[in-house]
N, C-alpha and C positions, 0 to 999 in steps of 0.2 A: 137287401137287409131291411127289416122292419124297424122303424124308429118310433119310440113312444116318448113324447115330450112331457116333462114334469116342469111346470112354469111357476109353481109356488116356491117361496124362498127356501134355500138349503144353505146352512152355514158349515164350513169345514175349518177345523183348527188342528193343525198338525205341527210336528216338530220332534226333535230328538228326545230320547229318554232323559228325565230329570230336569227338563228345562222349565217346567212350571205349567204344563197344559192343564192339569187337573184343577188347580185353584182358579185359573183364568176362565176355564169352561163353566165352572159353577157360578162365577160372577156374571158371565154372559147369559147363562140360563135364567138366573134370577131377574136380570134386567130386561131381557127380550122375550120372556115367556117361551123358553126352549125346553125341549126334552132332549137328553143326551144319548147319543148312539155311539157306543165304544167301537173304535177302529183299532183293536188290539188283538193279535192272534193268540195271546196267552190269557187275557182276562175272561175269555169265554169258558175257561175251565173251572169247575167247582173245586173247592178245598185249597186252591192255590191263590192265596190272598197276599201274604206278606211279600213273596218273591215277585209278584206281578204289580205291586204297588196299587192295589185296587182301592178305590175311594170307599170309605166306610159308610155305613148307614147314617152315623152321626154327621159326617162331613157332607153327605148329600143334602141334608136339611129339607127333605121332602121332594127334592127334584127327581123326576123319573129318569132312570137309566135303562138302557136297552143293550142286549148282547153281552151281558156279564153273568157268569155262573150259569151257563145254559147247557154245557155238555160235561160228561165225565172225563177225567184225565186220560182214559184209554179209548175215548171215542174220536174217530176221525173228524177233522174239521179243516176246511180249506177255503181258498178265495172264492170258489164258486158258491159254496154254501153260505159264506158271509154275504155275498151279493144278494142272494135270495132273502136272507134274514134282514139285511139292512134295508132293502127296498120295501119289505113288508112293514118294517118299523116306520120308515119315512112316510109311507101312505097313511098309516094309522095316526101318526102325529099330525099330519096335515088335516085329517078328518076332524081332529079335536081342536082345530083352529090354532095350533101352536107351530113353533118353528123347530125343525130338526137340526140339532147341532152334533155333527160327527166329529169326534176327536180321538186322537190316538197316534201311534207311531209306526203302524204297519203299512208301509207304502204300497206293498203288493195288493192289499185288500182295497185300498182307496183306488188304485189304478183299475182293478177289476170292476169296481162299482161304476166308475165314470167312463171308462173306455172299453170295458168288456175284456174277457180273457178266456182262452180255451186251451187246456193243457193236454187234451187227448183222453183216451180211455183210461179206466182205473189201473192203478199200478199192479204188476204181477210180481209178488215177492220172490217167487222161485227163480224166475228169469232174471230179475234184478240182482239177486245174489250171485248167479252164475256170471253175469256181466261184470260185476264188481271184481270177482275172482280173476276173470280174463284181463281186466284192466290192470290188476296188480301183476299178472304174469307176463302179459304181451305189450303193455303200455298203451297210451292214448293214441299214438299215431296209427297203430295197427287197427284199433277199433274205428278210427275216423276213416281209414281206407275202406273198411267194410261198409260204413254208412254211405260212402260215395257210390257204392254198387247198388244199395237198396233204396237210397233216398237222396239223390243228388241235390235236390233243391234245399233240403235241410242241411246237408253237408256243407253247402256253400255259405250258409248262414251261421254255422256253428264252428267256432275255432277248436282245433284239436285239444287245446288246454282247458276248454270249457267242459270238464268231464260230466258235470251234472246234466247239462242238456244233451251231451253226447250219449250218455247212458240211457236217458229218457227216450231219445229218438230210436235207438236200437231196441230198447225194451218194447216200444209200441210195434215196431215191425215184427219182432220175433213172437209177440203174443197175439197179434191180430193178422199178420200177413199184409197189412196195409202200412203205407208210409205216414209219418207224422204230417208231412205237407199235404197229403191227401185229406186227412182229417180236418186240418185247418181250413182248407179250401172249401170243403163241403159245409162245415159249420158256419163259416163267414157268410155264406150266401143265404143261410136259413135262420140265423139267430136274430133275436129281437134286441135292438140296442136302445138304451135309455139315454135321453138327452136332457140334461138339466139346464134350462134356459135362464134360471135365476139363482145361480150358485156363486157364493163367495168363498174363496179358499185363502185362508190365512196361515202363513208359516211363521212360527216363532223362532227368533234368532237371538243369540248373545255371543259375546266374546268366547272363543274356544277355551281359554284358560278358566273362565268363570264357569262354563259348562262342566268342565272336568272336575273342578272343585265341588260342584253340586253333586256330581256322580260319586265322588269319593265320600262325601257326607252321607248320601243315600245308602251307600254300602255299609257305612258304620251304623246307621239307624236300623237298617234291615237286619243286620246280624245281632243287634241289641234288642230285637223285637220278637224273640222266640221263633226265628226262621228255622233254626235247627229242629225245633219241636214240630213245626209244620211239615218239614220234609220227612222226619222220622214217622210222623203220623201217616203220611201218604205211602211210605214204604210198608208200614204195618197193615194198611188197607189192601195191599197186594199190587200197588202200582209200581211196576219195576223200572229200573234205571234205563231200560232199552226203549221205553216209550218216547214218542216225539215230545210230549209235554215235559217229561222228566229229564230230557236231555237239553233243555233250553238253559239260557244264561241264568245263573243263580242256582237253579235246582241241580244241574249236573256238578257244579262246583261243591255244593254242600254234600251231595251224594258221594263224591270222591273223597271228601273229608271223612264222612261217616264210615266208609269202607276202608279207610286207612291209606288211600292213595296220596293224600296230602296231609301235611301238618296244618294246623289251624291258620297260622300266619301266612303260609303259602297259599292256602285256599282263599283267604281274604285278599291277598295281593292279586291273584289271578282273576278273581271275581271283579275287582275294580278295573283292572286292565282290560278284560274282555268286554265290560260294559262301556268303557270309553271307546273301544274299537267299534262296538255295535252302534254307538251314537254317531261315530264318523261315517259309518255306512249309511245310516239313516239320512244324514245330511247330503251325502252324495246322491242318494235315491231321490230325495225331495228336490234337490237342485236341478233335476232334469224336468221338473214340472213348471212349465212356463206360465201357468195360470195362478201360481201361488203369489200372494202379496206378502213379502217378507217384512215383518215388523219386530223391532226389538221387544223382548218380553217385558222390559221395564216400562215401555211406553204404552201403558194400559189405555190412556186417553185416546191415543191414535187408533187402537184396536176398536174401541167403542164408537168412535166417529166413523170408521170404515164400515162397521155393521149398520150403523144408523143410515148411511147412504143407501145400502142395499135394501133396507126395510122401509126406506122413505119416511124416516121419523124426523120430524122437525120440532 
């Protein structure tokens, strides 16, 4: 495996939704001459502003942001593409003598950038549809037994209840004739890995009840800020409810309300509940990252001092 070292400073600021990353990232950018790189799987989409809590042009105050509004809502975007785009942004920011500040809540994207990720060949929608139907009819244990025959290495790593990875492994085999483990082995030996030798990763934390209160408040603000108009506009532009972007938290809830699946108050309740659940999953994901320095979001002075140490500012 080839390793490319990036030894110029890179800042990371992550945490669950609604904890206050945006405000703090802007303060850090102003103080330490940063340009911000979004690590958010939804903010890449154009026209999806209110439901993704994008920072407005006024809020940016002239601070350059990257990887926001770069693809159409029906355009595929994944961790691999994010890695390419983020590395390009990081290199360009360094060339300008500034510090890249990566901030957001999509843990998979951050892991892909730092550790590398390979998911196999492109998805085959026809085969995936057939496998999902078989899963419904035959059950996950039957499909797992099939995977044992075709790809024993992957089968040993995938629990029968992990249907997402189970379907992916079978999809790769049936679409290519090769096992997922074979792909992973060949790519691991050839891919170039990026090593950040001067990276600081900060995770924002706060009491769980406080976080949930912030999420509930954000839900209220979002629904009072023409979010329904935004979603109706997307539907009018032809972006259907089956798209990955339109099935995300917030958008799927509002679409279900628009199509009469929910009453307004039920939609509001489910949106807040599912956002809280998403925040919990984010905390679980980031909790597995041993390189994160967890700091209380209200302790801004400690965040600033920690960054100063990385940048050797006296």
